[in-house]
C-alpha positions as CSV (number, residue, x, y, z in Angstrom):
1,X,16.7,2.7,-13.3
2,X,18.7,4.3,-10.4
3,X,17.3,4.2,-7.0
4,X,18.7,6.5,-4.2
5,X,17.6,5.6,-0.8
6,X,18.0,8.0,2.2
7,X,17.9,6.1,5.5
8,X,19.1,6.1,8.9
9,X,19.7,2.3,8.9
10,X,21.9,1.5,5.8
11,X,22.6,-2.0,7.1
12,X,19.0,-3.2,6.8
13,X,19.5,-3.4,3.0
14,X,22.6,-5.7,3.1
15,X,20.5,-8.8,2.5
16,X,18.0,-7.3,0.2
17,X,20.6,-6.1,-2.4
18,X,22.4,-9.5,-2.6
19,X,19.3,-11.7,-2.9
20,X,17.1,-13.1,-5.7
21,X,16.0,-10.9,-8.6
22,X,17.1,-7.6,-7.1
23,X,20.7,-8.9,-7.1
24,X,20.4,-10.3,-10.6
25,X,19.0,-7.0,-11.7
26,X,21.9,-5.1,-10.3
27,X,24.4,-7.5,-11.8
28,X,22.8,-7.0,-15.1
29,X,22.9,-3.2,-14.8
30,X,19.0,-3.0,-15.1
31,X,18.8,-1.3,-11.8
32,X,21.2,0.4,-9.7
33,X,20.6,1.0,-5.8
34,X,22.6,3.4,-3.7
35,X,22.2,3.8,-0.1
36,X,22.6,7.2,1.6
37,X,23.0,7.2,5.4
38,X,21.1,10.4,6.6
39,X,23.7,10.7,9.4
40,X,26.4,11.7,7.0
41,X,24.5,14.9,6.2
42,X,24.2,15.9,9.8
43,X,25.8,19.3,10.9
44,X,27.3,18.4,14.4
45,X,29.9,15.8,15.7
46,X,27.2,13.6,17.0
47,X,25.7,13.2,13.5
48,X,22.3,14.2,14.9
49,X,19.3,13.9,12.3
50,X,16.4,14.3,14.7
51,X,15.3,16.5,17.6
52,X,12.3,16.7,20.0
53,X,9.1,18.2,18.7
54,X,8.1,21.8,19.3
55,X,5.1,21.7,21.6
56,X,6.1,18.6,23.4
57,X,5.0,14.9,22.8
58,X,6.7,11.5,22.8
59,X,9.5,10.6,20.3
60,X,11.8,12.4,18.0
61,X,11.3,14.2,14.7
62,X,13.5,14.1,11.6
63,X,15.1,17.6,11.0
64,X,14.2,19.5,7.7
65,X,17.7,21.0,7.3
66,X,19.5,17.6,7.4
67,X,17.1,16.1,5.1
68,X,17.5,19.1,2.7
69,X,21.1,18.5,2.8
70,X,20.9,14.9,2.0
71,X,18.6,15.5,-1.0
72,X,20.7,18.2,-2.3
73,X,23.9,16.1,-2.1
74,X,22.1,13.6,-4.4
75,X,20.6,16.1,-6.8
76,X,23.8,17.9,-7.2
77,X,25.1,14.8,-9.1
78,X,24.6,15.2,-13.0
79,X,22.9,11.8,-13.2
80,X,20.2,12.8,-10.6
81,X,19.3,16.2,-11.8
82,X,15.7,15.1,-12.8
83,X,15.2,12.6,-10.1
84,X,11.7,12.2,-8.6
85,X,11.7,12.5,-4.9
86,X,9.3,10.2,-2.9
87,X,8.5,10.5,0.8
88,X,7.4,7.1,2.4
89,X,4.9,7.9,5.0
90,X,1.6,6.4,6.3
91,X,-0.1,9.7,5.4
92,X,0.7,9.3,1.7
93,X,-1.2,7.9,-1.1
94,X,-1.7,4.2,-1.0
95,X,0.8,2.3,-3.4
96,X,-0.9,0.2,-6.1
97,X,0.2,-1.7,-9.1
98,X,-0.6,1.3,-11.4
99,X,1.8,3.3,-9.5
100,X,4.7,0.7,-10.0
101,X,4.1,0.8,-13.7
102,X,4.0,4.6,-13.7
103,X,7.2,5.1,-11.6
104,X,9.1,2.4,-13.8
105,X,9.2,5.0,-16.4
106,X,11.4,7.4,-14.4
107,X,15.4,7.2,-14.8
108,X,16.0,8.1,-11.2
109,X,13.9,7.8,-8.1
110,X,14.9,9.2,-4.6
111,X,13.1,7.3,-1.8
112,X,13.2,8.9,1.7
113,X,12.9,6.2,4.4
114,X,11.8,7.8,7.7
115,X,12.2,6.8,11.2
116,X,11.3,7.9,14.8
117,X,8.2,9.8,15.5
118,X,7.9,11.2,12.0
119,X,9.1,14.1,9.6
120,X,9.3,17.8,10.3
121,X,6.2,18.9,8.3
122,X,8.6,21.2,6.1
123,X,10.2,18.2,4.7
124,X,7.0,17.6,2.5
125,X,8.1,20.8,0.6
126,X,11.3,19.1,-0.5
127,X,9.6,16.0,-2.2
128,X,7.4,15.4,-5.2
129,X,5.2,12.7,-4.0
130,X,4.1,10.9,-0.7
131,X,3.4,7.2,-0.7
132,X,2.1,4.7,1.8
133,X,2.2,0.9,1.3
134,X,-0.8,0.4,3.6
135,X,-2.9,1.7,6.4
136,X,-0.7,0.5,9.2
137,X,2.5,2.0,11.0
138,X,6.0,0.5,10.8
139,X,9.1,1.3,12.7
140,X,10.6,2.9,9.6
141,X,10.2,3.5,6.0
142,X,12.9,0.9,5.0
143,X,10.5,-1.9,4.3
144,X,8.3,0.3,2.3
145,X,11.3,1.4,0.3
146,X,12.2,-2.3,-0.5
147,X,8.6,-2.9,-1.4
148,X,8.6,-0.1,-4.0
149,X,11.9,-1.1,-5.5
150,X,10.7,-4.6,-5.9
151,X,7.3,-3.8,-7.3
152,X,8.6,-1.0,-9.7
153,X,11.8,-3.1,-10.7
154,X,9.5,-5.8,-12.1
155,X,8.0,-3.5,-14.7
156,X,11.4,-2.6,-16.1
157,X,12.1,-4.3,-19.4
158,X,14.6,-7.2,-18.9
159,X,14.2,-7.5,-15.0
160,X,11.9,-10.4,-15.5
161,X,12.9,-12.9,-18.3
162,X,9.3,-13.8,-19.3
163,X,7.1,-10.9,-20.1
164,X,4.1,-13.2,-19.5
165,X,5.0,-13.5,-15.9
166,X,4.0,-9.9,-15.3
167,X,1.2,-9.6,-17.9
168,X,-0.8,-12.3,-16.3
169,X,-0.1,-11.7,-12.6
170,X,-2.5,-10.3,-10.0
171,X,-3.8,-6.7,-10.5
172,X,-3.3,-6.9,-14.3
173,X,-6.4,-5.5,-15.8
174,X,-7.6,-4.9,-12.1
175,X,-8.1,-8.6,-11.6
176,X,-6.6,-11.1,-9.2
177,X,-4.6,-13.8,-10.6
178,X,-6.4,-17.2,-11.8
179,X,-5.7,-20.4,-9.7
180,X,-2.6,-22.3,-10.4
181,X,-1.9,-26.1,-10.4
182,X,1.1,-28.5,-10.8
183,X,1.8,-32.0,-9.8
184,X,0.4,-34.2,-8.4
185,X,-2.8,-34.4,-10.3
186,X,-4.8,-35.3,-7.2
187,X,-4.0,-34.2,-3.7
188,X,-6.3,-35.4,-0.6
189,X,-9.2,-35.7,-3.0
190,X,-8.7,-32.4,-4.7
191,X,-8.1,-32.7,-8.5
192,X,-6.6,-30.4,-11.2
193,X,-9.5,-29.0,-13.2
194,X,-10.0,-31.1,-16.4
195,X,-9.7,-28.0,-18.6
196,X,-6.2,-27.4,-17.7
197,X,-5.4,-31.0,-19.1
198,X,-7.3,-30.6,-22.3
199,X,-4.6,-29.0,-24.3
200,X,-7.0,-26.4,-25.7
201,X,-5.3,-23.2,-25.2
202,X,-8.3,-21.1,-26.0
203,X,-10.6,-22.9,-23.5
204,X,-7.7,-22.6,-21.0
205,X,-7.4,-18.9,-21.5
206,X,-11.2,-18.3,-21.1
207,X,-11.2,-20.5,-17.9
208,X,-8.3,-18.6,-16.6
209,X,-10.0,-15.2,-17.2
210,X,-13.4,-16.3,-15.8
211,X,-11.8,-17.7,-12.7
212,X,-9.7,-14.3,-12.2
213,X,-13.0,-12.4,-12.5
214,X,-14.7,-14.8,-10.0
215,X,-11.9,-14.6,-7.6
216,X,-11.7,-10.8,-7.7
217,X,-15.5,-10.5,-7.1
218,X,-15.3,-12.8,-4.1
219,X,-12.0,-11.6,-2.6
220,X,-11.5,-8.0,-3.7
221,X,-14.9,-6.7,-4.8
222,X,-13.3,-3.2,-4.5
223,X,-11.2,-3.9,-7.6
224,X,-14.2,-5.0,-9.9
């Protein structure tokens, strides 16, 4: 999987690319992440990527011509001809686990991370899909870009060593994950459920499934 990120803040990704499973995925060539500075596609000496909105109002709006140039530069590469382009915006479709699985099937993703007041409306004509990570507003689309990369990469074969880790985690089969326990056996009067100590794998599996169902009904009834 190759990710191409268009951003005005490339430095924000420095730690993200060098940490944990993302860094390991890059080292193993399971994923490849390239950061594109939107300012490099500007047309003036000031490297301007935004302007004041027509009709007035607060803030600055990202220019469609600069964004089109940035996308074109990426898609002109032979390896990115069939890339899927995603605009990260609060107005997009809410990102869920099913989307992570669906998008993991692509070989190339272009993620557009906005900033300032928003996008020129015509930028929407340049993309294949609009995605939001939740009903709130952030200062830029860089955190959502990282969220998508993390969630999608987990679904790519080889990124997670143990397949069971992604098969049994939250949102599999539209259920929250069952309760987990480790040592000590008792802490402040709360004990590990006896069924988990029984050694009976079928009973443990049944218990976990039932607990996942109960937890989902109590905490996220919208999923059940």
